[in-house]
mmJSON file of the N, C-alpha and C atoms, coordinates in Angstrom:
{"data_MODEL":{"atom_site":{
"group_PDB":["ATOM","ATOM","ATOM","ATOM","ATOM","ATOM","ATOM","ATOM","ATOM","ATOM","ATOM","ATOM","ATOM","ATOM","ATOM","ATOM","ATOM","ATOM","ATOM","ATOM","ATOM","ATOM","ATOM","ATOM","ATOM","ATOM","ATOM","ATOM","ATOM","ATOM","ATOM","ATOM","ATOM","ATOM","ATOM","ATOM","ATOM","ATOM","ATOM","ATOM","ATOM","ATOM","ATOM","ATOM","ATOM","ATOM","ATOM","ATOM","ATOM","ATOM","ATOM","ATOM","ATOM","ATOM","ATOM","ATOM","ATOM","ATOM","ATOM","ATOM","ATOM","ATOM","ATOM","ATOM","ATOM","ATOM","ATOM","ATOM","ATOM","ATOM","ATOM","ATOM","ATOM","ATOM","ATOM","ATOM","ATOM","ATOM","ATOM","ATOM","ATOM","ATOM","ATOM","ATOM","ATOM","ATOM","ATOM","ATOM","ATOM","ATOM","ATOM","ATOM","ATOM","ATOM","ATOM","ATOM","ATOM","ATOM","ATOM","ATOM","ATOM","ATOM","ATOM","ATOM","ATOM","ATOM","ATOM","ATOM","ATOM","ATOM","ATOM","ATOM","ATOM","ATOM","ATOM","ATOM","ATOM","ATOM","ATOM","ATOM","ATOM","ATOM","ATOM","ATOM","ATOM","ATOM","ATOM","ATOM","ATOM","ATOM","ATOM","ATOM","ATOM","ATOM","ATOM","ATOM","ATOM","ATOM","ATOM","ATOM","ATOM","ATOM","ATOM","ATOM","ATOM","ATOM","ATOM","ATOM","ATOM","ATOM","ATOM","ATOM","ATOM","ATOM","ATOM","ATOM","ATOM","ATOM","ATOM","ATOM","ATOM","ATOM","ATOM","ATOM","ATOM","ATOM","ATOM","ATOM","ATOM","ATOM","ATOM","ATOM","ATOM","ATOM","ATOM","ATOM","ATOM","ATOM","ATOM","ATOM","ATOM","ATOM","ATOM","ATOM","ATOM","ATOM","ATOM","ATOM","ATOM","ATOM","ATOM","ATOM","ATOM","ATOM","ATOM","ATOM","ATOM","ATOM","ATOM","ATOM","ATOM","ATOM","ATOM","ATOM","ATOM","ATOM","ATOM","ATOM","ATOM","ATOM","ATOM","ATOM","ATOM","ATOM","ATOM","ATOM","ATOM","ATOM","ATOM","ATOM","ATOM","ATOM","ATOM","ATOM","ATOM","ATOM","ATOM","ATOM"],
"id":[1,2,3,4,5,6,7,8,9,10,11,12,13,14,15,16,17,18,19,20,21,22,23,24,25,26,27,28,29,30,31,32,33,34,35,36,37,38,39,40,41,42,43,44,45,46,47,48,49,50,51,52,53,54,55,56,57,58,59,60,61,62,63,64,65,66,67,68,69,70,71,72,73,74,75,76,77,78,79,80,81,82,83,84,85,86,87,88,89,90,91,92,93,94,95,96,97,98,99,100,101,102,103,104,105,106,107,108,109,110,111,112,113,114,115,116,117,118,119,120,121,122,123,124,125,126,127,128,129,130,131,132,133,134,135,136,137,138,139,140,141,142,143,144,145,146,147,148,149,150,151,152,153,154,155,156,157,158,159,160,161,162,163,164,165,166,167,168,169,170,171,172,173,174,175,176,177,178,179,180,181,182,183,184,185,186,187,188,189,190,191,192,193,194,195,196,197,198,199,200,201,202,203,204,205,206,207,208,209,210,211,212,213,214,215,216,217,218,219,220,221,222,223,224,225,226,227,228],
"type_symbol":["N","C","C","N","C","C","N","C","C","N","C","C","N","C","C","N","C","C","N","C","C","N","C","C","N","C","C","N","C","C","N","C","C","N","C","C","N","C","C","N","C","C","N","C","C","N","C","C","N","C","C","N","C","C","N","C","C","N","C","C","N","C","C","N","C","C","N","C","C","N","C","C","N","C","C","N","C","C","N","C","C","N","C","C","N","C","C","N","C","C","N","C","C","N","C","C","N","C","C","N","C","C","N","C","C","N","C","C","N","C","C","N","C","C","N","C","C","N","C","C","N","C","C","N","C","C","N","C","C","N","C","C","N","C","C","N","C","C","N","C","C","N","C","C","N","C","C","N","C","C","N","C","C","N","C","C","N","C","C","N","C","C","N","C","C","N","C","C","N","C","C","N","C","C","N","C","C","N","C","C","N","C","C","N","C","C","N","C","C","N","C","C","N","C","C","N","C","C","N","C","C","N","C","C","N","C","C","N","C","C","N","C","C","N","C","C","N","C","C","N","C","C","N","C","C","N","C","C"],
"label_atom_id":["N","CA","C","N","CA","C","N","CA","C","N","CA","C","N","CA","C","N","CA","C","N","CA","C","N","CA","C","N","CA","C","N","CA","C","N","CA","C","N","CA","C","N","CA","C","N","CA","C","N","CA","C","N","CA","C","N","CA","C","N","CA","C","N","CA","C","N","CA","C","N","CA","C","N","CA","C","N","CA","C","N","CA","C","N","CA","C","N","CA","C","N","CA","C","N","CA","C","N","CA","C","N","CA","C","N","CA","C","N","CA","C","N","CA","C","N","CA","C","N","CA","C","N","CA","C","N","CA","C","N","CA","C","N","CA","C","N","CA","C","N","CA","C","N","CA","C","N","CA","C","N","CA","C","N","CA","C","N","CA","C","N","CA","C","N","CA","C","N","CA","C","N","CA","C","N","CA","C","N","CA","C","N","CA","C","N","CA","C","N","CA","C","N","CA","C","N","CA","C","N","CA","C","N","CA","C","N","CA","C","N","CA","C","N","CA","C","N","CA","C","N","CA","C","N","CA","C","N","CA","C","N","CA","C","N","CA","C","N","CA","C","N","CA","C","N","CA","C","N","CA","C","N","CA","C","N","CA","C","N","CA","C","N","CA","C"],
"label_alt_id":[null,null,null,null,null,null,null,null,null,null,null,null,null,null,null,null,null,null,null,null,null,null,null,null,null,null,null,null,null,null,null,null,null,null,null,null,null,null,null,null,null,null,null,null,null,null,null,null,null,null,null,null,null,null,null,null,null,null,null,null,null,null,null,null,null,null,null,null,null,null,null,null,null,null,null,null,null,null,null,null,null,null,null,null,null,null,null,null,null,null,null,null,null,null,null,null,null,null,null,null,null,null,null,null,null,null,null,null,null,null,null,null,null,null,null,null,null,null,null,null,null,null,null,null,null,null,null,null,null,null,null,null,null,null,null,null,null,null,null,null,null,null,null,null,null,null,null,null,null,null,null,null,null,null,null,null,null,null,null,null,null,null,null,null,null,null,null,null,null,null,null,null,null,null,null,null,null,null,null,null,null,null,null,null,null,null,null,null,null,null,null,null,null,null,null,null,null,null,null,null,null,null,null,null,null,null,null,null,null,null,null,null,null,null,null,null,null,null,null,null,null,null,null,null,null,null,null,null],
"label_comp_id":["UNK","UNK","UNK","UNK","UNK","UNK","UNK","UNK","UNK","UNK","UNK","UNK","UNK","UNK","UNK","UNK","UNK","UNK","UNK","UNK","UNK","UNK","UNK","UNK","UNK","UNK","UNK","UNK","UNK","UNK","UNK","UNK","UNK","UNK","UNK","UNK","UNK","UNK","UNK","UNK","UNK","UNK","UNK","UNK","UNK","UNK","UNK","UNK","UNK","UNK","UNK","UNK","UNK","UNK","UNK","UNK","UNK","UNK","UNK","UNK","UNK","UNK","UNK","UNK","UNK","UNK","UNK","UNK","UNK","UNK","UNK","UNK","UNK","UNK","UNK","UNK","UNK","UNK","UNK","UNK","UNK","UNK","UNK","UNK","UNK","UNK","UNK","UNK","UNK","UNK","UNK","UNK","UNK","UNK","UNK","UNK","UNK","UNK","UNK","UNK","UNK","UNK","UNK","UNK","UNK","UNK","UNK","UNK","UNK","UNK","UNK","UNK","UNK","UNK","UNK","UNK","UNK","UNK","UNK","UNK","UNK","UNK","UNK","UNK","UNK","UNK","UNK","UNK","UNK","UNK","UNK","UNK","UNK","UNK","UNK","UNK","UNK","UNK","UNK","UNK","UNK","UNK","UNK","UNK","UNK","UNK","UNK","UNK","UNK","UNK","UNK","UNK","UNK","UNK","UNK","UNK","UNK","UNK","UNK","UNK","UNK","UNK","UNK","UNK","UNK","UNK","UNK","UNK","UNK","UNK","UNK","UNK","UNK","UNK","UNK","UNK","UNK","UNK","UNK","UNK","UNK","UNK","UNK","UNK","UNK","UNK","UNK","UNK","UNK","UNK","UNK","UNK","UNK","UNK","UNK","UNK","UNK","UNK","UNK","UNK","UNK","UNK","UNK","UNK","UNK","UNK","UNK","UNK","UNK","UNK","UNK","UNK","UNK","UNK","UNK","UNK","UNK","UNK","UNK","UNK","UNK","UNK","UNK","UNK","UNK","UNK","UNK","UNK"],
"label_asym_id":["A","A","A","A","A","A","A","A","A","A","A","A","A","A","A","A","A","A","A","A","A","A","A","A","A","A","A","A","A","A","A","A","A","A","A","A","A","A","A","A","A","A","A","A","A","A","A","A","A","A","A","A","A","A","A","A","A","A","A","A","A","A","A","A","A","A","A","A","A","A","A","A","A","A","A","A","A","A","A","A","A","A","A","A","A","A","A","A","A","A","A","A","A","A","A","A","A","A","A","A","A","A","A","A","A","A","A","A","A","A","A","A","A","A","A","A","A","A","A","A","A","A","A","A","A","A","A","A","A","A","A","A","A","A","A","A","A","A","A","A","A","A","A","A","A","A","A","A","A","A","A","A","A","A","A","A","A","A","A","A","A","A","A","A","A","A","A","A","A","A","A","A","A","A","A","A","A","A","A","A","A","A","A","A","A","A","A","A","A","A","A","A","A","A","A","A","A","A","A","A","A","A","A","A","A","A","A","A","A","A","A","A","A","A","A","A","A","A","A","A","A","A","A","A","A","A","A","A"],
"label_entity_id":["1","1","1","1","1","1","1","1","1","1","1","1","1","1","1","1","1","1","1","1","1","1","1","1","1","1","1","1","1","1","1","1","1","1","1","1","1","1","1","1","1","1","1","1","1","1","1","1","1","1","1","1","1","1","1","1","1","1","1","1","1","1","1","1","1","1","1","1","1","1","1","1","1","1","1","1","1","1","1","1","1","1","1","1","1","1","1","1","1","1","1","1","1","1","1","1","1","1","1","1","1","1","1","1","1","1","1","1","1","1","1","1","1","1","1","1","1","1","1","1","1","1","1","1","1","1","1","1","1","1","1","1","1","1","1","1","1","1","1","1","1","1","1","1","1","1","1","1","1","1","1","1","1","1","1","1","1","1","1","1","1","1","1","1","1","1","1","1","1","1","1","1","1","1","1","1","1","1","1","1","1","1","1","1","1","1","1","1","1","1","1","1","1","1","1","1","1","1","1","1","1","1","1","1","1","1","1","1","1","1","1","1","1","1","1","1","1","1","1","1","1","1","1","1","1","1","1","1"],
"label_seq_id":[1,1,1,2,2,2,3,3,3,4,4,4,5,5,5,6,6,6,7,7,7,8,8,8,9,9,9,10,10,10,11,11,11,12,12,12,13,13,13,14,14,14,15,15,15,16,16,16,17,17,17,18,18,18,19,19,19,20,20,20,21,21,21,22,22,22,23,23,23,24,24,24,25,25,25,26,26,26,27,27,27,28,28,28,29,29,29,30,30,30,31,31,31,32,32,32,33,33,33,34,34,34,35,35,35,36,36,36,37,37,37,38,38,38,39,39,39,40,40,40,41,41,41,42,42,42,43,43,43,44,44,44,45,45,45,46,46,46,47,47,47,48,48,48,49,49,49,50,50,50,51,51,51,52,52,52,53,53,53,54,54,54,55,55,55,56,56,56,57,57,57,58,58,58,59,59,59,60,60,60,61,61,61,62,62,62,63,63,63,64,64,64,65,65,65,66,66,66,67,67,67,68,68,68,69,69,69,70,70,70,71,71,71,72,72,72,73,73,73,74,74,74,75,75,75,76,76,76],
"pdbx_PDB_ins_code":[null,null,null,null,null,null,null,null,null,null,null,null,null,null,null,null,null,null,null,null,null,null,null,null,null,null,null,null,null,null,null,null,null,null,null,null,null,null,null,null,null,null,null,null,null,null,null,null,null,null,null,null,null,null,null,null,null,null,null,null,null,null,null,null,null,null,null,null,null,null,null,null,null,null,null,null,null,null,null,null,null,null,null,null,null,null,null,null,null,null,null,null,null,null,null,null,null,null,null,null,null,null,null,null,null,null,null,null,null,null,null,null,null,null,null,null,null,null,null,null,null,null,null,null,null,null,null,null,null,null,null,null,null,null,null,null,null,null,null,null,null,null,null,null,null,null,null,null,null,null,null,null,null,null,null,null,null,null,null,null,null,null,null,null,null,null,null,null,null,null,null,null,null,null,null,null,null,null,null,null,null,null,null,null,null,null,null,null,null,null,null,null,null,null,null,null,null,null,null,null,null,null,null,null,null,null,null,null,null,null,null,null,null,null,null,null,null,null,null,null,null,null,null,null,null,null,null,null],
"Cartn_x":[-8.534,-9.306,-8.832,-9.629,-9.198,-10.01,-9.438,-10.157,-10.382,-11.364,-11.881,-12.293,-11.705,-11.948,-12.754,-13.908,-14.819,-15.264,-15.391,-16.022,-17.242,-18.344,-19.76,-20.264,-20.855,-21.511,-22.591,-22.693,-23.672,-24.958,-25.411,-26.795,-27.02,-26.033,-26.265,-25.852,-25.567,-24.939,-26.031,-27.127,-28.303,-28.557,-28.616,-29.137,-27.837,-26.483,-25.57,-25.337,-25.595,-25.73,-26.724,-27.964,-29.095,-28.61,-27.868,-27.292,-26.397,-25.447,-24.265,-25.143,-25.965,-26.721,-27.478,-27.849,-28.746,-27.765,-26.446,-25.682,-25.601,-25.347,-25.325,-24.388,-25.084,-24.381,-23.031,-22.017,-20.68,-19.938,-20.433,-19.877,-18.857,-19.287,-18.535,-18.204,-16.941,-16.423,-16.35,-16.009,-15.721,-16.256,-17.193,-17.673,-17.52,-16.85,-16.513,-16.837,-17.401,-17.674,-16.836,-16.046,-15.151,-15.717,-15.67,-16.09,-14.681,-14.275,-13.086,-12.919,-14.085,-13.95,-13.56,-14.216,-13.865,-12.412,-11.896,-10.472,-9.523,-9.987,-9.077,-9.179,-10.272,-10.487,-9.679,-9.994,-9.21,-7.743,-7.156,-5.67,-5.251,-6.078,-5.592,-5.458,-6.637,-6.702,-5.513,-5.317,-4.25,-2.839,-2.698,-1.431,-1.35,-2.415,-2.668,-2.356,-2.682,-2.519,-0.987,-0.335,1.024,1.816,1.344,1.98,2.005,0.95,0.759,1.628,1.449,2.362,3.776,4.356,5.671,6.155,5.373,5.487,5.627,5.099,5.35,4.155,3.083,1.998,1.562,0.976,0.461,-0.94,-1.432,-2.875,-3.29,-4.154,-4.618,-5.88,-5.816,-7.026,-8.318,-9.337,-10.556,-10.307,-10.009,-9.804,-8.719,-7.466,-6.547,-6.862,-7.543,-8.024,-8.817,-9.875,-10.799,-10.105,-9.051,-8.26,-7.661,-6.861,-6.12,-7.119,-8.192,-9.205,-9.702,-10.0,-10.394,-9.3,-8.098,-6.884,-6.912,-6.993,-7.029,-8.05,-9.28,-10.445,-10.198,-9.789,-9.463,-8.404,-7.526,-6.401,-6.802,-8.049,-8.494,-8.746],
"Cartn_y":[-28.781,-27.774,-27.21,-26.872,-26.209,-24.926,-23.78,-22.514,-22.466,-21.861,-21.509,-20.211,-19.451,-18.089,-18.219,-17.423,-17.288,-15.744,-15.632,-14.222,-14.624,-13.821,-14.031,-12.73,-12.873,-11.686,-11.076,-9.794,-9.053,-9.508,-9.902,-10.191,-11.656,-12.598,-13.714,-13.955,-12.76,-12.72,-13.282,-12.771,-13.106,-14.534,-15.075,-16.477,-17.296,-17.0,-17.617,-17.684,-16.528,-16.55,-17.511,-17.54,-18.341,-19.911,-20.387,-21.611,-21.736,-20.844,-21.188,-21.314,-20.488,-20.568,-21.844,-22.473,-23.751,-25.005,-24.729,-26.043,-26.548,-28.018,-28.712,-27.876,-27.8,-27.162,-27.73,-27.029,-27.522,-27.694,-27.538,-27.805,-26.688,-25.374,-24.247,-23.667,-23.465,-22.863,-21.48,-20.821,-19.534,-18.971,-18.105,-17.356,-15.863,-15.213,-13.859,-13.356,-12.189,-11.516,-10.413,-10.392,-9.292,-8.398,-7.24,-6.428,-5.981,-6.424,-6.045,-4.51,-3.891,-2.606,-1.81,-2.213,-1.675,-1.793,-2.987,-3.297,-2.407,-2.52,-1.597,0.007,0.302,1.714,2.103,1.186,1.364,1.307,0.621,0.493,1.825,2.313,3.517,4.659,4.881,5.999,5.885,4.67,4.41,4.89,4.519,4.919,6.57,7.181,8.735,9.271,8.601,9.15,9.153,7.987,7.774,8.868,9.082,9.873,11.423,11.708,13.08,13.149,12.107,12.035,12.123,11.522,11.468,12.746,13.582,14.708,14.438,13.261,13.043,13.52,13.925,14.613,15.762,16.647,17.895,17.855,18.141,18.267,19.787,20.072,21.416,21.733,23.096,23.496,23.613,23.686,23.693,25.04,26.109,27.413,27.252,26.588,26.467,25.515,24.53,23.429,24.294,25.045,25.849,26.71,27.382,28.202,27.509,26.566,25.667,25.066,24.624,24.14,25.233,26.253,27.451,27.669,27.654,27.983,26.866,25.783,24.511,24.683,25.02,25.034,26.132,27.186,28.291,28.027,27.126,26.738,25.553,25.023,23.981,24.667],
"Cartn_z":[16.639,16.21,14.985,14.044,12.813,12.742,12.009,11.714,10.229,10.027,8.587,8.532,7.508,7.223,5.978,5.933,4.723,4.554,3.345,2.803,2.257,2.641,2.385,1.779,0.659,-0.091,0.837,0.83,1.686,1.571,0.396,0.012,0.738,0.928,1.527,2.902,3.61,4.933,5.84,5.885,6.796,6.616,5.539,5.233,5.943,5.61,6.147,7.595,8.152,9.683,10.364,9.569,10.026,9.961,8.874,8.851,9.875,10.227,11.144,12.494,12.777,14.198,14.379,13.275,13.519,13.443,13.36,13.453,15.008,14.849,16.181,17.175,18.456,19.584,19.814,20.076,20.354,19.21,18.083,16.68,16.381,16.769,16.498,17.96,18.319,19.565,19.689,18.437,18.439,17.016,17.186,16.041,15.947,14.907,14.924,13.485,13.465,12.137,11.941,10.903,10.774,9.446,9.446,8.327,7.74,6.51,5.969,5.631,5.29,4.872,6.112,7.425,8.546,8.886,8.865,9.104,8.187,6.975,6.084,6.451,6.819,7.17,8.457,9.506,10.607,10.441,9.703,9.355,8.75,7.788,7.095,8.046,8.854,9.762,10.908,11.447,12.448,11.805,10.503,9.734,9.652,9.357,9.112,10.531,11.734,13.072,13.248,12.986,13.077,12.39,11.175,10.233,10.925,11.351,11.975,13.233,13.986,15.214,14.936,13.981,13.614,12.662,12.406,11.461,10.12,9.725,8.199,7.509,8.193,7.592,8.411,7.836,8.418,8.718,9.997,10.348,10.277,9.29,9.06,9.892,10.482,11.168,10.007,10.409,9.376,8.54,9.208,8.46,7.49,7.733,6.797,5.634,6.084,5.012,4.102,4.568,3.706,2.701,3.148,2.37,1.355,1.67,0.636,-0.252,-0.036,-0.906,-1.722,-1.329,-2.285,-3.17,-2.729,-3.806,-4.869,-4.349,-5.203,-6.351,-5.898,-6.748,-7.864,-7.45,-8.329,-9.304,-9.003,-9.932,-10.935,-10.737,-11.673,-13.157],
"occupancy":[1.0,1.0,1.0,1.0,1.0,1.0,1.0,1.0,1.0,1.0,1.0,1.0,1.0,1.0,1.0,1.0,1.0,1.0,1.0,1.0,1.0,1.0,1.0,1.0,1.0,1.0,1.0,1.0,1.0,1.0,1.0,1.0,1.0,1.0,1.0,1.0,1.0,1.0,1.0,1.0,1.0,1.0,1.0,1.0,1.0,1.0,1.0,1.0,1.0,1.0,1.0,1.0,1.0,1.0,1.0,1.0,1.0,1.0,1.0,1.0,1.0,1.0,1.0,1.0,1.0,1.0,1.0,1.0,1.0,1.0,1.0,1.0,1.0,1.0,1.0,1.0,1.0,1.0,1.0,1.0,1.0,1.0,1.0,1.0,1.0,1.0,1.0,1.0,1.0,1.0,1.0,1.0,1.0,1.0,1.0,1.0,1.0,1.0,1.0,1.0,1.0,1.0,1.0,1.0,1.0,1.0,1.0,1.0,1.0,1.0,1.0,1.0,1.0,1.0,1.0,1.0,1.0,1.0,1.0,1.0,1.0,1.0,1.0,1.0,1.0,1.0,1.0,1.0,1.0,1.0,1.0,1.0,1.0,1.0,1.0,1.0,1.0,1.0,1.0,1.0,1.0,1.0,1.0,1.0,1.0,1.0,1.0,1.0,1.0,1.0,1.0,1.0,1.0,1.0,1.0,1.0,1.0,1.0,1.0,1.0,1.0,1.0,1.0,1.0,1.0,1.0,1.0,1.0,1.0,1.0,1.0,1.0,1.0,1.0,1.0,1.0,1.0,1.0,1.0,1.0,1.0,1.0,1.0,1.0,1.0,1.0,1.0,1.0,1.0,1.0,1.0,1.0,1.0,1.0,1.0,1.0,1.0,1.0,1.0,1.0,1.0,1.0,1.0,1.0,1.0,1.0,1.0,1.0,1.0,1.0,1.0,1.0,1.0,1.0,1.0,1.0,1.0,1.0,1.0,1.0,1.0,1.0,1.0,1.0,1.0,1.0,1.0,1.0],
"B_iso_or_equiv":[0.0,0.0,0.0,0.0,0.0,0.0,0.0,0.0,0.0,0.0,0.0,0.0,0.0,0.0,0.0,0.0,0.0,0.0,0.0,0.0,0.0,0.0,0.0,0.0,0.0,0.0,0.0,0.0,0.0,0.0,0.0,0.0,0.0,0.0,0.0,0.0,0.0,0.0,0.0,0.0,0.0,0.0,0.0,0.0,0.0,0.0,0.0,0.0,0.0,0.0,0.0,0.0,0.0,0.0,0.0,0.0,0.0,0.0,0.0,0.0,0.0,0.0,0.0,0.0,0.0,0.0,0.0,0.0,0.0,0.0,0.0,0.0,0.0,0.0,0.0,0.0,0.0,0.0,0.0,0.0,0.0,0.0,0.0,0.0,0.0,0.0,0.0,0.0,0.0,0.0,0.0,0.0,0.0,0.0,0.0,0.0,0.0,0.0,0.0,0.0,0.0,0.0,0.0,0.0,0.0,0.0,0.0,0.0,0.0,0.0,0.0,0.0,0.0,0.0,0.0,0.0,0.0,0.0,0.0,0.0,0.0,0.0,0.0,0.0,0.0,0.0,0.0,0.0,0.0,0.0,0.0,0.0,0.0,0.0,0.0,0.0,0.0,0.0,0.0,0.0,0.0,0.0,0.0,0.0,0.0,0.0,0.0,0.0,0.0,0.0,0.0,0.0,0.0,0.0,0.0,0.0,0.0,0.0,0.0,0.0,0.0,0.0,0.0,0.0,0.0,0.0,0.0,0.0,0.0,0.0,0.0,0.0,0.0,0.0,0.0,0.0,0.0,0.0,0.0,0.0,0.0,0.0,0.0,0.0,0.0,0.0,0.0,0.0,0.0,0.0,0.0,0.0,0.0,0.0,0.0,0.0,0.0,0.0,0.0,0.0,0.0,0.0,0.0,0.0,0.0,0.0,0.0,0.0,0.0,0.0,0.0,0.0,0.0,0.0,0.0,0.0,0.0,0.0,0.0,0.0,0.0,0.0,0.0,0.0,0.0,0.0,0.0,0.0],
"pdbx_formal_charge":[null,null,null,null,null,null,null,null,null,null,null,null,null,null,null,null,null,null,null,null,null,null,null,null,null,null,null,null,null,null,null,null,null,null,null,null,null,null,null,null,null,null,null,null,null,null,null,null,null,null,null,null,null,null,null,null,null,null,null,null,null,null,null,null,null,null,null,null,null,null,null,null,null,null,null,null,null,null,null,null,null,null,null,null,null,null,null,null,null,null,null,null,null,null,null,null,null,null,null,null,null,null,null,null,null,null,null,null,null,null,null,null,null,null,null,null,null,null,null,null,null,null,null,null,null,null,null,null,null,null,null,null,null,null,null,null,null,null,null,null,null,null,null,null,null,null,null,null,null,null,null,null,null,null,null,null,null,null,null,null,null,null,null,null,null,null,null,null,null,null,null,null,null,null,null,null,null,null,null,null,null,null,null,null,null,null,null,null,null,null,null,null,null,null,null,null,null,null,null,null,null,null,null,null,null,null,null,null,null,null,null,null,null,null,null,null,null,null,null,null,null,null,null,null,null,null,null,null],
"auth_seq_id":[1,1,1,2,2,2,3,3,3,4,4,4,5,5,5,6,6,6,7,7,7,8,8,8,9,9,9,10,10,10,11,11,11,12,12,12,13,13,13,14,14,14,15,15,15,16,16,16,17,17,17,18,18,18,19,19,19,20,20,20,21,21,21,22,22,22,23,23,23,24,24,24,25,25,25,26,26,26,27,27,27,28,28,28,29,29,29,30,30,30,31,31,31,32,32,32,33,33,33,34,34,34,35,35,35,36,36,36,37,37,37,38,38,38,39,39,39,40,40,40,41,41,41,42,42,42,43,43,43,44,44,44,45,45,45,46,46,46,47,47,47,48,48,48,49,49,49,50,50,50,51,51,51,52,52,52,53,53,53,54,54,54,55,55,55,56,56,56,57,57,57,58,58,58,59,59,59,60,60,60,61,61,61,62,62,62,63,63,63,64,64,64,65,65,65,66,66,66,67,67,67,68,68,68,69,69,69,70,70,70,71,71,71,72,72,72,73,73,73,74,74,74,75,75,75,76,76,76],
"auth_comp_id":["UNK","UNK","UNK","UNK","UNK","UNK","UNK","UNK","UNK","UNK","UNK","UNK","UNK","UNK","UNK","UNK","UNK","UNK","UNK","UNK","UNK","UNK","UNK","UNK","UNK","UNK","UNK","UNK","UNK","UNK","UNK","UNK","UNK","UNK","UNK","UNK","UNK","UNK","UNK","UNK","UNK","UNK","UNK","UNK","UNK","UNK","UNK","UNK","UNK","UNK","UNK","UNK","UNK","UNK","UNK","UNK","UNK","UNK","UNK","UNK","UNK","UNK","UNK","UNK","UNK","UNK","UNK","UNK","UNK","UNK","UNK","UNK","UNK","UNK","UNK","UNK","UNK","UNK","UNK","UNK","UNK","UNK","UNK","UNK","UNK","UNK","UNK","UNK","UNK","UNK","UNK","UNK","UNK","UNK","UNK","UNK","UNK","UNK","UNK","UNK","UNK","UNK","UNK","UNK","UNK","UNK","UNK","UNK","UNK","UNK","UNK","UNK","UNK","UNK","UNK","UNK","UNK","UNK","UNK","UNK","UNK","UNK","UNK","UNK","UNK","UNK","UNK","UNK","UNK","UNK","UNK","UNK","UNK","UNK","UNK","UNK","UNK","UNK","UNK","UNK","UNK","UNK","UNK","UNK","UNK","UNK","UNK","UNK","UNK","UNK","UNK","UNK","UNK","UNK","UNK","UNK","UNK","UNK","UNK","UNK","UNK","UNK","UNK","UNK","UNK","UNK","UNK","UNK","UNK","UNK","UNK","UNK","UNK","UNK","UNK","UNK","UNK","UNK","UNK","UNK","UNK","UNK","UNK","UNK","UNK","UNK","UNK","UNK","UNK","UNK","UNK","UNK","UNK","UNK","UNK","UNK","UNK","UNK","UNK","UNK","UNK","UNK","UNK","UNK","UNK","UNK","UNK","UNK","UNK","UNK","UNK","UNK","UNK","UNK","UNK","UNK","UNK","UNK","UNK","UNK","UNK","UNK","UNK","UNK","UNK","UNK","UNK","UNK"],
"auth_asym_id":["A","A","A","A","A","A","A","A","A","A","A","A","A","A","A","A","A","A","A","A","A","A","A","A","A","A","A","A","A","A","A","A","A","A","A","A","A","A","A","A","A","A","A","A","A","A","A","A","A","A","A","A","A","A","A","A","A","A","A","A","A","A","A","A","A","A","A","A","A","A","A","A","A","A","A","A","A","A","A","A","A","A","A","A","A","A","A","A","A","A","A","A","A","A","A","A","A","A","A","A","A","A","A","A","A","A","A","A","A","A","A","A","A","A","A","A","A","A","A","A","A","A","A","A","A","A","A","A","A","A","A","A","A","A","A","A","A","A","A","A","A","A","A","A","A","A","A","A","A","A","A","A","A","A","A","A","A","A","A","A","A","A","A","A","A","A","A","A","A","A","A","A","A","A","A","A","A","A","A","A","A","A","A","A","A","A","A","A","A","A","A","A","A","A","A","A","A","A","A","A","A","A","A","A","A","A","A","A","A","A","A","A","A","A","A","A","A","A","A","A","A","A","A","A","A","A","A","A"],
"auth_atom_id":["N","CA","C","N","CA","C","N","CA","C","N","CA","C","N","CA","C","N","CA","C","N","CA","C","N","CA","C","N","CA","C","N","CA","C","N","CA","C","N","CA","C","N","CA","C","N","CA","C","N","CA","C","N","CA","C","N","CA","C","N","CA","C","N","CA","C","N","CA","C","N","CA","C","N","CA","C","N","CA","C","N","CA","C","N","CA","C","N","CA","C","N","CA","C","N","CA","C","N","CA","C","N","CA","C","N","CA","C","N","CA","C","N","CA","C","N","CA","C","N","CA","C","N","CA","C","N","CA","C","N","CA","C","N","CA","C","N","CA","C","N","CA","C","N","CA","C","N","CA","C","N","CA","C","N","CA","C","N","CA","C","N","CA","C","N","CA","C","N","CA","C","N","CA","C","N","CA","C","N","CA","C","N","CA","C","N","CA","C","N","CA","C","N","CA","C","N","CA","C","N","CA","C","N","CA","C","N","CA","C","N","CA","C","N","CA","C","N","CA","C","N","CA","C","N","CA","C","N","CA","C","N","CA","C","N","CA","C","N","CA","C","N","CA","C","N","CA","C","N","CA","C","N","CA","C","N","CA","C","N","CA","C","N","CA","C"],
"pdbx_PDB_model_num":[1,1,1,1,1,1,1,1,1,1,1,1,1,1,1,1,1,1,1,1,1,1,1,1,1,1,1,1,1,1,1,1,1,1,1,1,1,1,1,1,1,1,1,1,1,1,1,1,1,1,1,1,1,1,1,1,1,1,1,1,1,1,1,1,1,1,1,1,1,1,1,1,1,1,1,1,1,1,1,1,1,1,1,1,1,1,1,1,1,1,1,1,1,1,1,1,1,1,1,1,1,1,1,1,1,1,1,1,1,1,1,1,1,1,1,1,1,1,1,1,1,1,1,1,1,1,1,1,1,1,1,1,1,1,1,1,1,1,1,1,1,1,1,1,1,1,1,1,1,1,1,1,1,1,1,1,1,1,1,1,1,1,1,1,1,1,1,1,1,1,1,1,1,1,1,1,1,1,1,1,1,1,1,1,1,1,1,1,1,1,1,1,1,1,1,1,1,1,1,1,1,1,1,1,1,1,1,1,1,1,1,1,1,1,1,1,1,1,1,1,1,1,1,1,1,1,1,1]
}}}
């Protein structure tokens, strides 16, 4: 058995799925759709969480965030 990884443009995705679903039964054993944007975003937020847990990043309260953003905007 071999595995093929493809990237399909969003505009062609539905047509591609139709083609795949109409292939001879048993021809494809495992079919999985991955959204690369989701995977990248998931990795980013997992790293952010690790940084917070390890003390490498500071998690601000909503109030502290607002205060810092107000200061930032005034200094522009």
